[in-house]
N, C-alpha and C positions, 0 to 999 in steps of 0.2 A: 943700929938700924932704926929707922923711923917706923911708925905704924903702918904706912902704906907698903913699904918694902916687906915687912913681916907678913902682912895680909896676902900680898902677891905670892910670896914664897909658900905660904900655907895652901893657897888655892892651887898652885902648881903641884905641890905634893899630893893634894887630894885628887887632882885630875889624873896624875900618873898612877896613883893607887887604884882608881876606878878603871883606868884602861888596863892595868895589869890584871885586875880581878875579872874583867870582861874577857880578856884573852884566855885566862886559865879556865874559866867556866866554859867557854866555847870549845877549847881543846878537849876538855873532859867529856863534854856532850858528844863531840864528834867521835871520840874513842869509844864511848858507850854505844853510839849508833853503829859503829863498825862491828863491835862485838855482837850486838843484837842482830845485825844483818847476816852474820855468819850462818844462822839457821835458816835463812831464806834460800829456797831452792831455785836458783837462777837458771838451772839447766832446763827448766820448763819454758823459759822465755828466750834464752840465748843458746846458740849452737855450741859454743865453747866457753863455758863460764870460768874455767881455770886459765884461759888464755889472757893475754894482755888487755884486750878490749873488755872482757868480762870483769877483770880486776879493776880496770879504770871506771867502769860503770858502777861497780860496787863502792869504790872510793867516792865517786860523785854522789851516790845515794846517801852515803854516810855523812858527807859534808852538808848536804841539803837538810837531812833529817836532824843532824846535830845542831845546825844553825837555827832551825825552827824551835827546837827544844831550849837551846841556850837563850834565844831571844825571849821566850816566854819566862824562863827563870829569872833573867836579869830584869825584865819588866816587873815581875812579881816582887822581887827584892826592892826595886825602886818604889813601887806602890806601897809596900809595907813600911818603908822609911818615911813616906809622906804622912802616914797616920799618926 
């Protein structure tokens, strides 16, 4: 292989590793948000928190909160690598 091909292969591996890391961090943060939201009393806001609509709302809240946290963490990691 010549130098250009090796560089392209290294960049491709680096990009796929970054994507995999981002996916894992996002999933972990969503799972942690789901766990943390278990203590939230949704019955004060929703008629049937154990029903399918209540569970779906719980899932959406976990995804939103998890994405916000993972976005912060990934940005923080990126910023620390720039230093």
